[in-house]
C-alpha positions as CSV (number, residue, x, y, z in Angstrom):
1,M,-29.1,2.2,8.0
2,T,-26.1,0.4,6.7
3,D,-27.0,-2.8,8.7
4,L,-30.5,-2.7,7.2
5,E,-29.3,-2.2,3.7
6,L,-26.8,-5.0,4.0
7,C,-29.5,-7.4,5.2
8,D,-31.6,-7.1,2.0
9,D,-32.3,-10.2,-0.1
10,V,-29.3,-9.7,-2.4
11,T,-26.9,-9.6,0.5
12,L,-28.4,-12.7,2.1
13,R,-28.1,-14.5,-1.2
14,N,-24.5,-13.4,-1.4
15,R,-23.8,-14.6,2.2
16,S,-25.2,-18.0,1.3
17,H,-22.6,-18.2,-1.5
18,A,-19.7,-17.1,0.8
19,K,-17.8,-20.3,0.0
20,Q,-17.9,-19.4,-3.7
21,W,-16.1,-16.2,-3.0
22,D,-13.2,-17.9,-1.3
23,V,-11.5,-18.5,-4.6
24,P,-7.7,-19.0,-4.7
25,S,-6.0,-15.6,-4.7
26,P,-2.5,-14.3,-3.9
27,R,-3.9,-11.7,-1.6
28,G,-6.5,-13.9,0.2
29,R,-9.0,-11.1,0.6
30,H,-9.1,-10.5,-3.2
31,A,-11.0,-12.3,-5.8
32,T,-9.2,-13.2,-9.0
33,L,-9.0,-10.7,-11.9
34,Q,-10.8,-11.3,-15.1
35,D,-8.6,-11.1,-18.2
36,A,-9.1,-8.3,-20.7
37,S,-11.4,-10.2,-23.0
38,Q,-13.7,-11.2,-20.1
39,R,-13.8,-7.7,-18.7
40,S,-14.9,-6.3,-22.0
41,E,-18.0,-8.4,-22.3
42,G,-20.1,-5.7,-20.5
43,P,-21.6,-5.1,-17.1
44,Q,-22.6,-8.0,-14.9
45,D,-25.4,-8.2,-12.5
46,P,-24.0,-6.9,-9.2
47,S,-26.4,-9.1,-7.3
48,D,-24.8,-12.2,-8.8
49,P,-22.3,-13.6,-6.3
50,S,-20.3,-15.4,-9.0
51,A,-19.5,-12.0,-10.5
52,S,-17.4,-11.1,-7.5
53,E,-15.1,-14.0,-8.2
54,Q,-13.9,-12.2,-11.3
55,L,-13.4,-8.7,-9.8
56,P,-10.6,-7.0,-7.8
57,G,-11.5,-5.7,-4.4
58,S,-12.7,-7.2,-1.2
59,R,-16.1,-8.9,-0.4
60,G,-16.8,-5.9,1.9
61,E,-16.3,-3.5,-1.1
62,H,-18.7,-5.5,-3.2
63,L,-21.4,-5.7,-0.5
64,L,-21.3,-2.0,0.2
65,Q,-21.3,-1.2,-3.5
66,C,-24.7,-3.0,-3.7
67,A,-25.9,-1.4,-0.4
68,F,-25.1,2.1,-1.6
69,S,-25.9,1.6,-5.3
70,T,-22.4,2.3,-6.6
71,A,-21.8,-1.1,-8.2
72,Q,-21.9,0.0,-11.8
73,R,-19.7,3.0,-11.1
74,A,-17.2,0.6,-9.3
75,R,-17.3,-1.8,-12.2
76,R,-16.3,0.9,-14.6
77,F,-13.4,1.8,-12.3
78,Y,-12.3,-1.8,-12.0
79,N,-12.5,-2.3,-15.8
80,D,-10.7,1.0,-16.7
81,Q,-8.2,1.6,-14.0
82,V,-7.3,-1.5,-12.0
83,L,-4.4,-3.7,-13.1
84,D,-2.5,-6.6,-11.6
85,H,0.9,-5.3,-12.5
86,L,2.8,-2.0,-13.2
87,N,2.4,-0.9,-16.7
88,P,5.2,1.4,-18.2
89,S,3.5,4.6,-17.1
90,M,3.1,3.3,-13.5
91,A,6.7,2.1,-13.4
92,E,8.0,5.5,-14.6
93,F,5.8,7.2,-11.9
94,A,7.1,4.9,-9.1
95,A,10.7,5.3,-10.2
96,R,10.6,9.1,-9.8
97,M,8.9,9.2,-6.4
98,E,10.7,10.8,-3.4
99,M,8.3,9.5,-0.8
100,I,5.7,6.8,-0.3
101,F,3.2,5.9,2.4
102,A,3.3,2.2,3.3
103,A,0.4,0.6,5.2
104,T,0.8,-2.8,7.0
105,S,-1.0,-4.8,9.6
106,D,0.0,-7.5,12.0
107,G,-1.4,-11.0,12.3
108,D,-4.4,-9.7,14.2
109,G,-5.2,-7.0,11.7
110,E,-3.8,-4.1,13.9
111,C,-2.7,-1.5,11.4
112,D,0.2,0.9,11.0
113,A,1.0,3.5,8.3
114,S,4.4,4.9,7.7
115,L,6.3,7.3,5.5
116,R,9.3,6.2,3.5
117,A,11.4,8.8,1.7
118,G,14.6,9.3,-0.4
119,P,15.8,10.8,-3.6
120,A,14.0,10.0,-6.8
121,G,14.8,6.3,-7.6
122,F,14.8,5.2,-4.0
123,V,11.9,3.0,-5.0
124,Q,13.4,0.4,-7.2
125,V,11.1,-1.0,-9.9
126,L,12.5,-4.5,-10.5
127,D,10.0,-5.6,-13.1
128,E,6.3,-5.1,-13.9
129,R,5.4,-7.3,-10.9
130,H,8.0,-6.4,-8.3
131,L,9.3,-3.3,-6.7
132,A,11.5,-2.7,-3.6
133,Y,12.1,0.1,-1.2
134,P,15.0,0.5,1.3
135,E,14.8,0.4,5.1
136,Y,17.4,2.5,6.9
137,R,18.6,2.6,10.5
138,G,15.8,4.1,12.5
139,N,14.3,4.0,16.1
140,G,14.7,0.3,16.3
141,V,11.0,-0.4,16.8
142,M,10.6,-2.2,13.4
143,A,6.8,-1.6,13.3
144,S,6.4,-2.0,9.6
145,L,8.8,-4.9,9.2
146,G,7.3,-6.6,12.3
147,N,3.9,-6.4,10.7
148,I,5.2,-7.8,7.4
149,S,6.9,-10.7,9.3
150,E,3.4,-11.7,10.5
151,N,1.2,-10.6,7.6
152,P,2.8,-10.0,4.2
153,H,-0.1,-7.9,2.8
154,V,1.0,-4.3,2.2
155,G,-0.7,-1.2,0.7
156,I,1.5,1.5,-0.8
157,L,0.3,5.0,-1.8
158,M,2.6,7.2,-4.0
159,V,1.6,10.8,-4.6
160,D,3.0,13.4,-6.9
161,F,2.2,16.6,-4.9
162,V,4.4,18.8,-7.1
163,T,3.8,18.4,-10.8
164,D,0.9,16.2,-12.0
165,L,-1.1,16.0,-8.7
166,I,-1.9,12.4,-9.1
167,G,-1.5,9.3,-7.0
168,L,-0.8,5.5,-7.5
169,H,-1.9,2.7,-5.3
170,V,0.2,-0.5,-5.2
171,N,-1.1,-3.4,-3.2
172,G,0.6,-6.7,-2.9
173,R,2.7,-9.1,-0.7
174,A,5.9,-8.0,0.9
175,R,9.0,-9.9,2.1
176,I,12.0,-8.6,3.9
177,G,15.3,-8.8,1.9
178,D,18.9,-8.0,2.7
179,D,21.3,-5.5,1.2
180,D,22.3,-8.0,-1.6
181,L,19.6,-6.3,-3.7
182,R,22.1,-3.4,-4.1
183,V,24.3,-5.6,-6.3
184,D,21.8,-5.5,-9.1
185,H,20.1,-2.2,-8.1
186,P,22.8,0.2,-6.7
187,Q,21.9,3.7,-5.4
188,P,25.1,5.7,-5.5
189,S,23.3,8.9,-4.5
190,E,22.2,7.3,-1.2
191,Q,25.6,5.8,-0.5
192,E,27.4,9.1,-1.1
193,R,25.3,10.6,1.7
194,G,26.0,7.8,4.1
195,R,22.6,6.3,3.9
196,I,23.1,2.6,3.2
197,P,20.0,0.4,3.6
198,E,20.1,-2.1,6.3
199,R,17.5,-4.2,4.4
200,W,14.9,-4.0,1.7
201,V,11.2,-4.5,1.4
202,V,10.4,-6.4,-1.8
203,V,6.8,-6.2,-2.9
204,A,5.1,-8.7,-5.3
205,V,2.6,-6.5,-7.0
206,E,-1.0,-7.8,-7.1
207,E,-3.1,-4.7,-7.6
208,T,-2.4,-1.2,-9.0
209,Y,-4.8,1.7,-9.6
210,I,-5.0,5.5,-9.8
211,H,-5.6,7.9,-6.9
212,C,-7.5,10.8,-8.5
213,R,-6.2,14.4,-8.2
214,K,-9.4,15.9,-7.0
215,H,-8.3,16.6,-3.4
216,I,-4.5,16.3,-3.7
217,P,-2.9,19.6,-2.6
218,R,-0.1,21.2,-4.5
219,M,3.3,21.5,-2.7
220,V,6.5,23.3,-3.6
221,P,9.8,21.6,-2.7
222,V,12.3,23.8,-0.8
223,T,16.0,23.3,-0.2
224,R,16.8,21.9,3.2
225,T,19.9,20.5,4.9
226,R,19.3,17.1,6.4
227,A,21.3,15.4,9.1
228,W,21.1,11.9,7.6
229,G,21.8,9.0,9.9
230,T,22.0,11.2,13.0
231,D,21.0,10.0,16.5
232,D,20.7,13.6,17.8
233,Q,17.3,13.7,19.3
234,L,16.8,17.4,18.6
235,R,17.6,17.1,15.0
236,K,15.3,14.0,14.7
237,G,12.4,16.0,16.3
238,G,13.0,15.2,19.9
239,D,9.9,14.9,22.1
240,Y,7.8,17.1,19.7
241,F,4.5,15.8,20.9
242,D,5.4,15.8,24.7
243,A,4.8,12.0,24.8
244,K,7.6,11.4,27.3
245,A,5.8,13.1,30.2
246,T,2.4,11.9,29.2
247,P,1.1,8.8,31.1
248,S,0.2,5.7,29.0
249,R,-1.2,2.3,29.6
250,W,2.1,0.6,28.9
251,P,4.7,0.1,31.6
252,Q,8.1,1.8,31.1
253,A,10.6,-0.6,29.6
254,A,14.2,-0.5,30.5
255,A,16.2,0.7,27.5
256,S,19.8,-0.7,27.3
257,R,22.5,1.5,25.9
């Protein structure tokens, strides 16, 4: 059904204007944002390919909005909720987060999503267009950083599961920085616990928007002693999923000590 809907006359006209959609953009996949005055002029015809040049989101989003008749609803969301920076409320929200979910992909588009956590303030809001989060010593795989080294696009989801039950999406371009960032943005609470970042991920913000609270579960924090920086396999979770004894398609690599 989707293929049939996407092959209607509107979509074919849009495909014929594909080059018009490839406007300069920091994210590549995103069209440029309209400024506030342009966005307030009222709804545009979703079948007009030139309209997509002035909207956030991907070409795929815009095609499916037409196919599933959600274009007007999507335009209201773009107009009311999507920014290209962190406003003061978003900056305050990010600065009090104790965990984030970071999505990256490599140069071929193969994806990875990872949890990053720390005390409130471990996400450093540098200014309205930049934030940073620390990378600590881990398993040495460097999955997220490896992806960023090939493809800077990153999607971050922050969720308040405890108080407001709301989320914030931050999409942008990431780069890997060193610990010099601590000079201007120290984190004494982390240093006191022996968790000193090995490096930082600095994100140039390009798109921010709300994640609604409709299906966000409420959670209650509990006190727990953590073995920060440990290499003890049991404390880290060990072979919780029995992966070590499960055959895989990859050959066993020799691990040096």
